[in-house]
C-alpha positions as CSV (number, residue, x, y, z in Angstrom):
1,M,-5.5,-8.2,-7.0
2,R,-1.7,-8.5,-6.9
3,L,-1.2,-6.5,-3.7
4,K,1.5,-4.0,-3.9
5,V,2.7,-1.4,-1.6
6,L,0.3,1.5,-2.2
7,R,2.0,4.5,-3.7
8,Y,1.7,7.6,-1.5
9,L,3.4,11.1,-1.5
10,I,6.8,11.1,-3.2
11,I,8.8,14.3,-3.3
12,F,7.6,17.4,-1.4
13,W,8.6,21.0,-1.5
14,F,7.8,24.1,0.4
15,I,5.7,26.5,-1.7
16,T,6.2,29.8,0.0
17,G,9.3,31.9,0.0
18,L,10.8,30.4,-3.2
19,P,11.5,32.2,-6.5
20,Q,8.9,31.5,-9.1
21,T,11.5,30.1,-11.5
22,S,12.9,27.5,-9.1
23,F,10.4,24.7,-10.1
24,G,7.2,24.1,-12.0
25,Q,3.9,25.2,-10.4
26,V,0.2,24.7,-10.7
27,I,-0.9,28.3,-10.8
28,N,-4.6,27.5,-10.4
29,N,-6.6,24.3,-9.9
30,Q,-10.3,25.1,-10.1
31,T,-13.2,22.6,-9.7
32,K,-16.9,23.5,-10.0
33,I,-19.6,20.9,-9.4
34,Y,-23.3,21.6,-10.3
35,I,-26.1,19.3,-9.2
36,S,-29.3,19.9,-11.3
37,K,-32.9,19.6,-9.9
38,N,-33.2,16.1,-11.4
39,G,-29.9,15.0,-9.7
40,K,-27.5,15.1,-12.6
41,K,-23.9,16.0,-11.7
42,T,-21.7,18.2,-13.8
43,T,-18.0,18.7,-12.9
44,K,-16.0,21.3,-14.7
45,K,-12.2,21.5,-14.1
46,T,-10.0,24.4,-15.2
47,I,-6.3,24.1,-14.6
48,L,-3.3,26.4,-15.3
49,V,0.2,24.9,-15.1
50,Q,3.6,26.7,-15.5
51,V,6.7,25.1,-16.8
52,N,10.0,26.9,-16.0
53,N,12.7,24.7,-17.7
54,K,13.4,21.8,-19.9
55,E,13.5,19.3,-17.0
56,E,9.8,20.2,-16.2
57,N,8.4,19.5,-19.7
58,W,6.7,16.5,-18.3
59,L,4.2,18.9,-16.8
60,S,3.0,19.6,-20.4
61,H,1.9,16.1,-20.7
62,I,-1.7,16.3,-19.5
63,E,-3.9,13.4,-18.4
64,M,-7.6,13.7,-17.7
65,R,-9.3,10.7,-16.0
66,H,-12.8,9.6,-16.5
67,N,-14.8,6.4,-16.9
68,P,-17.1,4.9,-19.6
69,Q,-20.2,5.6,-17.5
70,Q,-19.4,9.4,-17.5
71,E,-20.0,11.8,-20.4
72,F,-16.6,13.4,-21.0
73,S,-16.2,16.7,-22.9
74,F,-13.0,18.5,-23.6
75,N,-13.4,22.2,-23.5
76,Y,-10.0,23.7,-24.6
77,A,-6.3,23.8,-24.1
78,Y,-4.0,26.7,-24.7
79,L,-0.2,27.2,-24.6
80,T,0.5,30.8,-23.3
81,D,3.4,32.8,-22.0
82,V,3.5,34.0,-18.4
83,E,1.6,37.1,-19.3
84,G,-1.3,35.0,-20.7
85,E,-0.6,35.7,-24.4
86,R,-1.8,32.7,-26.4
87,I,0.8,30.9,-28.4
88,K,-1.0,27.8,-29.5
89,K,-4.5,26.2,-29.2
90,L,-4.8,22.5,-29.0
91,K,-6.8,20.8,-31.8
92,K,-9.3,18.1,-30.6
93,K,-7.7,15.6,-33.1
94,E,-4.5,15.9,-31.0
95,L,-6.3,14.2,-28.1
96,T,-5.9,10.4,-27.5
97,T,-7.8,8.2,-25.1
98,R,-6.6,4.9,-23.5
99,N,-7.4,2.6,-20.7
100,E,-5.6,3.1,-17.4
101,L,-3.8,0.1,-16.2
102,S,-3.4,-0.3,-12.4
103,Y,-3.1,-3.0,-9.7
104,Q,-6.1,-1.5,-7.9
105,A,-9.0,-3.1,-9.6
106,F,-11.6,-3.0,-6.8
107,Y,-13.0,0.4,-7.7
108,Q,-11.5,1.4,-11.0
109,D,-12.7,1.4,-14.6
110,D,-10.8,4.5,-15.7
111,L,-10.0,6.0,-19.1
112,I,-7.3,8.6,-19.7
113,T,-7.7,11.3,-22.3
114,E,-4.3,12.9,-22.8
115,F,-2.4,15.5,-24.9
116,D,1.0,17.2,-25.0
117,L,1.6,21.0,-25.3
118,Y,5.4,21.5,-25.3
119,W,7.3,24.7,-26.1
120,N,11.0,25.4,-26.2
121,Q,11.0,28.9,-24.6
122,Y,10.7,29.2,-20.8
123,P,8.8,29.9,-18.7
124,Y,5.5,29.0,-20.4
125,R,2.0,27.9,-19.3
126,V,-0.6,25.3,-20.2
127,E,-4.2,26.2,-19.5
128,Y,-6.9,23.5,-20.1
129,S,-10.5,22.7,-19.2
130,Y,-12.8,19.7,-19.4
131,T,-16.3,18.7,-18.2
132,I,-17.7,15.4,-16.9
133,E,-21.4,14.7,-16.6
134,E,-22.9,11.7,-14.8
135,E,-26.4,10.6,-13.9
136,E,-25.2,8.2,-11.2
137,F,-22.5,8.8,-8.6
138,L,-21.4,7.8,-5.1
139,Y,-19.9,11.1,-4.0
140,L,-20.4,14.8,-4.8
141,A,-16.7,15.5,-4.4
142,W,-13.6,13.8,-3.3
143,W,-11.2,16.7,-3.5
144,T,-7.7,17.7,-2.6
145,P,-6.2,21.1,-3.6
146,F,-3.0,19.5,-5.0
147,L,-2.9,18.4,-8.6
148,Y,0.5,16.7,-8.2
149,S,2.1,15.3,-5.1
150,N,5.5,16.7,-6.1
151,V,4.5,20.1,-7.6
152,P,3.3,23.1,-5.6
153,T,-0.2,24.4,-6.2
154,L,-0.4,28.1,-5.6
155,K,-4.2,28.4,-5.7
156,S,-7.0,25.8,-5.6
157,S,-10.7,25.9,-5.1
158,L,-13.8,23.7,-5.0
159,E,-17.3,24.9,-5.5
160,I,-20.4,22.7,-5.2
161,N,-23.7,24.2,-6.3
162,L,-26.8,22.1,-5.4
163,P,-30.5,22.3,-4.6
164,A,-31.1,23.7,-1.1
165,N,-33.0,20.5,-0.2
166,F,-30.4,18.1,-1.4
167,G,-29.2,15.9,1.5
168,F,-25.4,15.5,1.9
169,Q,-22.7,14.8,4.4
170,V,-19.3,16.5,4.6
171,E,-15.9,15.5,5.9
172,S,-13.2,18.2,5.4
173,S,-9.8,19.1,6.7
174,K,-9.4,22.1,8.9
175,N,-6.6,23.7,6.8
176,T,-8.9,25.0,4.0
177,E,-11.1,28.1,3.9
178,F,-14.8,27.2,3.8
179,H,-17.8,29.3,2.8
180,E,-21.5,28.5,2.5
181,S,-24.3,30.6,1.0
182,E,-27.8,30.3,-0.4
183,F,-29.3,31.9,-3.5
184,D,-32.4,31.3,-5.5
185,N,-33.3,28.1,-3.5
186,R,-29.8,26.7,-4.1
187,K,-26.9,26.1,-1.8
188,I,-23.3,26.9,-2.7
189,L,-20.4,25.3,-0.8
190,S,-16.9,26.5,-1.5
191,W,-13.4,25.5,-0.2
192,K,-10.3,27.5,-1.1
193,S,-6.6,27.1,-0.3
194,S,-3.5,29.1,-1.4
195,A,0.2,28.4,-1.1
196,L,-0.3,25.5,1.4
197,K,2.9,23.9,2.7
198,I,3.1,20.2,1.8
199,P,5.1,18.1,4.3
200,K,8.1,16.4,3.0
201,E,8.1,12.6,2.8
202,E,9.4,11.0,6.0
203,I,9.9,7.4,7.0
204,Y,6.8,5.8,8.6
205,S,4.6,8.8,7.8
206,P,0.9,8.9,8.4
207,A,-1.4,8.0,5.5
208,R,-1.7,10.5,2.7
209,E,-5.2,11.4,3.7
210,K,-3.8,12.5,7.1
211,I,-1.2,15.0,5.9
212,I,-2.8,16.9,3.0
213,P,-6.2,18.7,2.9
214,I,-9.1,16.6,1.7
215,V,-12.7,17.4,1.3
216,R,-15.2,14.5,0.9
217,V,-18.9,15.2,0.2
218,I,-21.4,12.4,-0.2
219,P,-25.1,12.3,-0.9
220,H,-27.5,10.9,1.7
221,H,-29.5,9.1,-1.0
222,F,-27.9,7.9,-4.3
223,K,-28.3,5.7,-7.2
224,Y,-25.3,3.9,-8.5
225,G,-26.4,0.7,-10.3
226,V,-29.1,0.4,-7.7
227,E,-30.4,2.9,-5.1
228,G,-28.6,3.2,-1.8
229,I,-28.4,5.2,1.4
230,S,-25.2,6.4,3.1
231,S,-26.7,6.9,6.5
232,S,-24.9,4.0,8.1
233,W,-22.4,1.2,7.3
234,S,-25.4,-1.2,7.4
235,S,-27.2,0.7,4.7
236,F,-24.0,1.2,2.6
237,G,-23.2,-2.5,2.8
238,N,-26.9,-3.4,2.0
239,W,-26.5,-1.3,-1.2
240,L,-23.3,-3.1,-2.2
241,D,-25.0,-6.5,-1.5
242,K,-27.9,-5.5,-3.8
243,L,-25.5,-4.3,-6.5
244,N,-23.8,-7.8,-6.6
245,D,-27.0,-9.8,-5.9
246,G,-27.2,-13.1,-7.9
247,L,-23.6,-13.2,-9.1
248,D,-22.5,-16.0,-6.8
249,E,-23.8,-18.9,-8.9
250,L,-21.6,-21.6,-10.4
251,T,-22.0,-23.3,-13.7
252,F,-23.5,-26.8,-13.6
253,S,-20.2,-28.4,-14.6
254,E,-18.4,-26.5,-11.9
255,E,-20.8,-27.7,-9.2
256,R,-20.2,-31.3,-10.3
257,K,-16.5,-30.7,-10.0
258,I,-16.9,-29.2,-6.5
259,T,-18.9,-32.2,-5.3
260,K,-16.0,-34.6,-6.4
261,I,-13.3,-32.3,-4.7
262,I,-14.9,-32.5,-1.3
263,D,-16.2,-36.1,-1.5
264,G,-15.5,-37.8,1.9
265,V,-14.4,-34.6,3.7
266,S,-16.5,-33.9,6.8
267,S,-14.6,-31.1,8.5
268,K,-15.9,-27.6,7.4
269,K,-12.4,-26.1,7.7
270,E,-11.0,-28.9,5.5
271,V,-13.8,-28.3,2.9
272,I,-13.0,-24.6,2.8
273,K,-9.3,-25.4,2.5
274,K,-9.8,-27.9,-0.4
275,L,-12.0,-25.4,-2.3
276,Y,-9.4,-22.6,-1.7
277,Y,-6.7,-24.8,-3.1
278,H,-8.9,-25.5,-6.1
279,M,-9.3,-21.8,-6.7
280,Q,-5.5,-21.1,-6.3
281,D,-4.6,-24.0,-8.7
282,H,-7.1,-23.2,-11.4
283,T,-7.5,-19.4,-11.6
284,K,-5.3,-16.4,-12.1
285,Y,-5.7,-12.8,-11.0
286,I,-6.1,-10.3,-13.9
287,N,-7.1,-6.7,-13.7
288,V,-10.6,-6.5,-15.3
289,A,-13.6,-4.3,-14.5
290,I,-17.3,-4.4,-15.3
291,D,-20.2,-2.0,-15.0
292,V,-20.8,0.7,-12.3
293,G,-17.3,2.1,-12.1
294,G,-15.6,-1.3,-11.3
295,L,-17.7,-1.8,-8.1
296,K,-19.8,-4.6,-9.6
297,S,-18.2,-8.0,-9.8
298,Y,-18.1,-10.3,-12.7
299,P,-20.3,-13.3,-12.0
300,A,-18.8,-16.5,-10.6
301,S,-19.8,-18.3,-13.8
302,Y,-17.4,-16.0,-15.7
303,V,-14.5,-17.3,-13.6
304,C,-15.7,-20.9,-14.1
305,E,-15.5,-20.5,-17.8
306,N,-12.4,-18.2,-18.1
307,K,-10.3,-19.2,-15.1
308,Y,-9.4,-15.6,-14.3
309,G,-10.8,-12.5,-12.6
310,D,-10.0,-9.5,-10.5
311,C,-10.3,-9.3,-6.7
312,K,-14.1,-9.0,-6.8
313,A,-14.6,-11.8,-9.3
314,L,-12.3,-14.3,-7.7
315,T,-13.9,-13.5,-4.3
316,T,-17.4,-13.9,-5.8
317,Y,-16.2,-17.3,-7.3
318,M,-14.8,-18.5,-3.9
319,K,-18.0,-17.4,-2.2
320,A,-20.1,-19.2,-4.8
321,M,-18.1,-22.5,-4.2
322,L,-18.7,-22.3,-0.5
323,K,-22.4,-21.4,-1.0
324,S,-22.8,-24.5,-3.2
325,V,-21.8,-26.7,-0.3
326,G,-23.8,-24.9,2.3
327,I,-21.1,-22.7,3.9
328,K,-21.9,-19.0,4.3
329,S,-19.2,-16.4,3.7
330,L,-19.1,-12.6,3.5
331,N,-17.4,-10.4,0.9
332,T,-15.3,-8.0,3.0
333,I,-14.2,-4.8,1.5
334,I,-11.0,-3.3,2.8
335,K,-8.4,-0.7,2.2
336,A,-5.2,-2.6,1.5
337,G,-1.8,-1.1,1.7
338,S,1.5,-1.1,3.5
339,S,1.1,2.2,5.3
340,E,-1.6,3.2,7.8
341,A,-4.9,2.4,6.0
342,E,-7.3,4.3,8.2
343,I,-11.0,4.3,7.5
344,N,-13.2,7.1,8.8
345,T,-15.7,5.0,10.7
346,N,-18.1,7.9,11.1
347,F,-18.4,8.5,7.3
348,P,-20.1,5.5,5.6
349,S,-18.9,5.7,2.0
350,Q,-16.7,4.0,-0.6
351,Q,-13.2,4.2,1.1
352,F,-11.9,0.8,0.0
353,N,-9.6,-0.6,-2.8
354,H,-9.8,-4.4,-2.3
355,V,-12.0,-7.3,-1.3
356,I,-11.3,-10.5,0.7
357,L,-13.6,-13.2,2.0
358,M,-14.5,-13.8,5.6
359,V,-15.9,-17.2,6.6
360,P,-17.3,-17.2,10.1
361,L,-17.3,-20.6,11.8
362,K,-18.6,-21.5,15.2
363,K,-15.2,-21.3,17.0
364,D,-13.1,-19.6,14.4
365,T,-13.1,-17.1,11.5
366,I,-11.3,-18.0,8.2
367,W,-9.8,-15.2,6.1
368,L,-9.2,-15.8,2.4
369,E,-7.1,-13.7,0.1
370,N,-8.3,-14.8,-3.3
371,T,-5.9,-13.1,-5.6
372,S,-2.8,-14.9,-4.7
373,N,-1.7,-18.4,-5.9
374,A,1.2,-18.4,-3.4
375,L,-0.1,-17.4,0.0
376,P,-1.2,-20.0,2.6
377,F,-4.8,-20.9,3.4
378,N,-6.3,-18.6,6.1
379,Y,-3.3,-16.1,5.9
380,M,-4.0,-12.5,6.8
381,G,-1.2,-10.6,5.0
382,T,0.7,-7.5,5.9
383,L,-1.3,-5.4,3.5
384,T,-4.7,-6.2,5.0
385,Q,-3.9,-6.9,8.7
386,N,-5.2,-4.7,11.6
387,R,-7.6,-2.4,9.9
388,Y,-11.3,-1.7,9.6
389,A,-13.2,-3.5,6.8
390,L,-16.9,-3.8,5.9
391,A,-18.4,-7.3,6.1
392,V,-21.1,-7.2,3.5
393,D,-24.2,-9.0,4.7
394,G,-27.3,-7.1,3.5
395,E,-28.9,-5.1,6.3
396,K,-26.6,-6.9,8.8
397,S,-23.5,-5.4,7.1
398,R,-21.0,-4.1,9.7
399,L,-17.6,-2.8,10.2
400,I,-15.1,-5.4,11.6
401,K,-11.4,-5.3,12.5
402,T,-9.1,-7.7,10.7
403,P,-6.6,-9.7,12.8
404,K,-3.4,-7.9,13.9
405,L,0.0,-9.4,13.1
406,L,2.1,-9.6,16.2
407,P,6.0,-9.6,16.5
408,P,6.2,-13.4,16.3
409,D,4.2,-13.3,13.0
410,V,6.8,-11.1,11.3
411,L,10.0,-12.5,12.9
412,R,13.0,-12.8,10.6
413,E,15.7,-15.2,11.9
414,R,19.2,-15.4,10.5
415,N,21.7,-18.0,11.8
416,Y,25.2,-17.5,10.4
417,N,28.1,-20.0,10.5
418,I,31.2,-18.0,9.6
419,Q,34.6,-19.7,9.0
420,L,37.6,-17.4,9.1
421,S,40.8,-18.8,7.7
422,K,44.4,-17.5,7.9
423,N,44.4,-16.4,4.2
424,S,41.6,-14.0,5.1
425,E,39.0,-15.9,3.0
426,T,35.5,-16.0,4.7
427,K,33.2,-18.9,4.2
428,M,29.6,-18.4,5.3
429,E,26.6,-20.6,5.7
430,L,23.3,-18.9,6.5
431,D,20.1,-20.5,7.8
432,L,17.3,-18.0,7.1
433,K,13.7,-18.0,8.1
434,V,11.5,-15.1,7.0
435,R,7.9,-14.1,7.8
436,G,5.7,-11.1,7.1
437,E,6.4,-8.9,4.1
438,E,9.6,-10.7,3.2
439,F,7.9,-14.0,3.3
440,E,5.1,-12.8,1.0
441,T,7.7,-11.5,-1.5
442,L,9.6,-14.8,-1.5
443,R,6.5,-16.9,-1.8
444,Y,5.4,-14.9,-4.8
445,L,8.8,-15.1,-6.5
446,I,9.0,-18.9,-5.8
447,S,5.5,-19.4,-7.2
448,E,6.3,-17.4,-10.3
449,K,9.7,-19.1,-10.7
450,E,11.4,-15.7,-10.9
451,E,14.9,-17.1,-10.4
452,K,16.9,-13.9,-11.0
453,L,14.7,-11.8,-8.7
454,L,14.9,-14.6,-6.1
455,D,18.7,-14.5,-6.2
456,K,18.7,-10.8,-5.8
457,E,16.2,-10.9,-2.9
458,I,18.1,-13.7,-1.1
459,L,21.4,-11.8,-1.5
460,K,19.7,-8.7,0.1
461,L,18.4,-10.8,3.0
462,T,21.9,-12.1,3.9
463,G,22.8,-8.7,5.2
464,A,26.5,-9.4,4.3
465,R,28.8,-7.2,2.3
466,N,30.7,-8.5,-0.8
467,I,29.3,-11.9,-0.5
468,Q,29.1,-14.4,-3.4
469,I,26.3,-16.9,-2.9
470,R,27.5,-20.2,-4.2
471,D,24.1,-22.0,-3.7
472,W,20.8,-21.7,-1.9
473,S,17.9,-24.0,-1.4
474,T,14.5,-24.0,0.4
475,V,13.9,-26.3,3.3
476,D,10.6,-28.2,3.6
477,L,8.5,-25.5,1.9
478,E,5.0,-26.5,2.7
479,R,1.9,-25.0,1.1
480,D,0.4,-23.6,4.3
481,S,3.6,-22.6,6.0
482,S,3.6,-18.9,7.2
483,F,7.4,-18.7,6.8
484,V,10.1,-19.5,4.2
485,H,13.2,-21.4,5.3
486,I,16.3,-21.1,3.2
487,K,19.8,-22.3,3.5
488,T,22.6,-20.4,1.6
489,F,26.3,-21.1,1.1
490,G,28.8,-18.6,-0.1
491,K,32.1,-16.8,0.5
492,S,33.3,-13.2,0.7
493,A,36.3,-11.1,1.3
494,S,37.5,-11.1,4.9
495,V,35.2,-9.5,7.4
496,I,38.3,-8.6,9.4
497,R,39.8,-5.1,9.5
498,E,43.2,-4.2,10.9
499,I,43.4,-1.3,13.3
500,G,46.9,-0.8,14.9
501,S,47.9,-4.0,16.7
502,Y,44.4,-5.4,16.5
503,K,42.2,-7.2,14.0
504,V,38.6,-6.1,14.3
505,I,35.3,-7.7,13.4
506,N,32.0,-5.7,13.6
507,P,29.5,-8.5,14.2
508,L,26.1,-6.8,14.4
509,R,24.1,-7.0,11.2
510,I,20.6,-6.0,12.0
511,K,19.9,-2.7,10.2
512,L,17.7,-0.2,11.9
513,P,15.1,2.0,10.1
514,D,16.8,5.3,9.0
515,F,14.8,7.8,11.0
516,E,15.3,11.6,10.7
517,K,16.9,13.7,13.5
518,P,14.3,15.3,15.8
519,S,15.1,18.7,14.3
520,K,14.1,17.5,10.9
521,R,11.0,15.5,11.8
522,E,7.6,17.2,11.1
523,L,5.1,14.3,11.1
524,D,3.9,11.7,13.5
525,V,5.3,8.2,13.3
526,V,2.9,5.5,12.3
527,I,4.3,2.0,12.6
528,N,1.5,-0.1,11.2
529,L,3.4,-3.4,11.2
530,P,5.9,-4.4,13.9
531,V,9.5,-5.0,13.0
532,N,11.1,-8.1,14.6
533,R,14.7,-9.3,13.9
534,S,16.9,-12.0,15.4
535,D,20.4,-12.8,14.3
536,K,22.9,-15.4,15.6
537,S,26.4,-15.4,14.3
538,L,28.9,-18.1,15.1
539,Y,32.5,-17.1,14.2
540,A,35.1,-19.9,14.0
541,F,38.7,-18.7,13.9
542,E,41.2,-21.1,12.3
543,L,44.2,-21.9,14.6
544,L,43.5,-19.1,17.0
545,E,43.8,-19.3,20.8
546,A,40.8,-18.1,22.8
547,E,43.0,-15.8,24.9
548,R,43.7,-13.6,21.9
549,I,40.0,-12.9,21.3
550,Q,38.2,-10.0,23.2
551,I,34.4,-9.7,23.1
552,P,32.2,-6.7,24.1
553,E,29.9,-6.7,27.1
554,D,26.3,-7.7,26.7
555,I,23.6,-5.0,26.5
556,S,19.9,-4.8,26.8
557,I,17.8,-1.7,25.9
558,E,14.1,-1.6,26.4
559,S,11.4,1.1,26.1
560,K,7.7,1.3,25.3
561,Y,8.7,1.5,21.6
562,G,10.5,-1.8,21.5
563,L,13.6,-3.6,22.7
564,Y,17.2,-4.4,21.7
565,N,19.7,-6.8,23.2
566,T,23.0,-8.5,22.3
567,H,24.8,-11.4,24.0
568,Y,28.4,-12.5,23.4
569,S,30.0,-15.7,24.4
570,K,33.2,-17.6,23.4
571,E,34.5,-21.1,23.7
572,K,38.0,-22.0,22.5
573,N,38.4,-20.4,19.1
574,K,34.6,-19.8,18.5
575,V,32.5,-16.7,19.3
576,L,28.7,-16.6,19.3
577,V,26.9,-13.3,18.9
578,E,23.2,-13.1,19.4
579,E,21.4,-9.9,18.4
580,N,17.6,-9.1,18.7
581,F,15.6,-6.1,17.8
582,T,11.8,-5.5,18.0
583,L,10.0,-2.3,17.1
584,L,6.4,-2.4,18.2
585,S,3.4,-1.2,16.1
586,S,2.4,2.2,17.4
587,K,1.5,5.8,16.6
588,I,4.0,8.2,18.0
589,P,3.0,11.9,18.1
590,V,5.7,14.2,16.7
591,E,5.9,15.9,20.2
592,E,7.1,12.5,21.5
593,Y,9.5,11.9,18.6
594,G,12.6,13.0,20.6
595,D,12.2,10.2,23.1
596,F,11.6,7.6,20.3
597,Y,14.7,8.8,18.5
598,R,16.8,8.6,21.6
599,F,15.8,5.0,22.1
600,L,17.0,4.2,18.5
601,Q,20.1,6.3,18.9
602,S,21.2,4.4,22.0
603,I,21.1,1.2,19.9
604,V,23.1,2.9,17.1
605,N,25.8,4.0,19.6
606,H,26.1,0.5,21.0
607,K,26.4,-1.0,17.5
608,K,29.2,1.5,16.7
609,N,31.1,0.6,19.8
610,S,30.7,-3.2,19.7
611,A,33.5,-5.1,18.0
612,I,35.3,-8.4,18.4
613,L,39.0,-7.7,18.9
614,I,41.8,-10.0,18.0
615,K,45.3,-9.3,19.4
């Protein structure tokens, strides 16, 4: 899959204490699930939404998600006033159904049935209901009380009615009201919430699952394509292995091609590399899905013939190539994303959105991201590093931890050569090396020949104001390099400001994350990926004596959260400024946020008071 930063909570509001007409609301969000004696699951959803003004009319566009394996039934939709008086009933011919397009193709085969019920008098309400029936399912419920991430939900409930002897496992947040009862040899589980406060979005927030109420209920035994058991990660991985059994077989013509590719290569690692290159050069990622809700892969033969596939299909194809030459590899399912992608290790279940390939060797482990034509061989990227994943190996399936990216792995280095002339024109040369997320972005844009986007990205990376880039070029860009090296040339308006009898240059360019003040912060800080920056700026002043140049004092600030230092030196009419900043990956409780913020603020204060002065 084309990995993108996963989208989490966007705009948040407080629900309580605000007038009803200040924003749209979900008045009620009701979910009822019934499990019959023969194990059939029926889910009925009834939702009431209120629209208070013209800007909120988007709430009247209703989308109902389901998949082809489910039996979807639309019950009704009414347009009413706030007193419940019906204004219009939706006709079934006004419904449309389409495929949902998404970058997350690991576990997705969704359809969207949608409709619109607008009115031009406010406030008004839309009430609608639909039912989904399914014979096979992985979970009884995966529920949150909120229908939208940016709209308050005043009342929400989940009810599960199932046979008393039906085995299940529950994971639920503490901030919901739970009730359990039994009647007529059946068990009823219910969760309710009302007027819950949704935390506002904050920089480096915990994962979405950590800050909103969630209820997950899974069956002990299930059938989803094939029968499975959720008692352990071993049993869950064994089920996934059986589901995809026999799909890692190449076509005869592809096997012949593979034999030629590795002819004369003796090293296992080199064999893996050559086959990985072959996959990168001759296949493309495309979002496709097949059978069983998108969890079952297309066979390797499909990729052989069509030269494309989703993350599952391309990984199956890579696995099949290695299998054909006697090298064992393991499909490894993982939750990819830029934020904290935490897996509940005590709750064996489908918690993943991506698959990579792990190739265990005697003295090493090779990690293969099979959806990118641009990333290097054996590169563990920023979206899959340092998290739990399930290595699928039949009954030997197990949770493993992917390698962690350290500060040197994400280091961005900028070396400026700045020529300051008497006519205030500034010429700038920049030698730039990027790693980590910025490296992944540049490699993708270079691979896709996105020249305009490349120009924009490189301009942003210069960190300079009002600069006009005259030219840029890559330096020795090798296929398996884990960094991109770029040289840029340009000019800008003068970086010099006049204050009284001095001319002033503010030389420090590294930008710090814009964290909230302690009085505003409500959530823990989760830095999943370290930040590491190093700048060197050489200023050359035309026809200027060294005695007229005053430089600040060096500084070094260090704490358990990271470090910052600057060093200044001058020789004749040249000044060298070296600035370094590292923010370590960590989880910082909100109770400790004040100390963390003071560390950052001490850096900000230094940057404000550091300037090169010219008499």
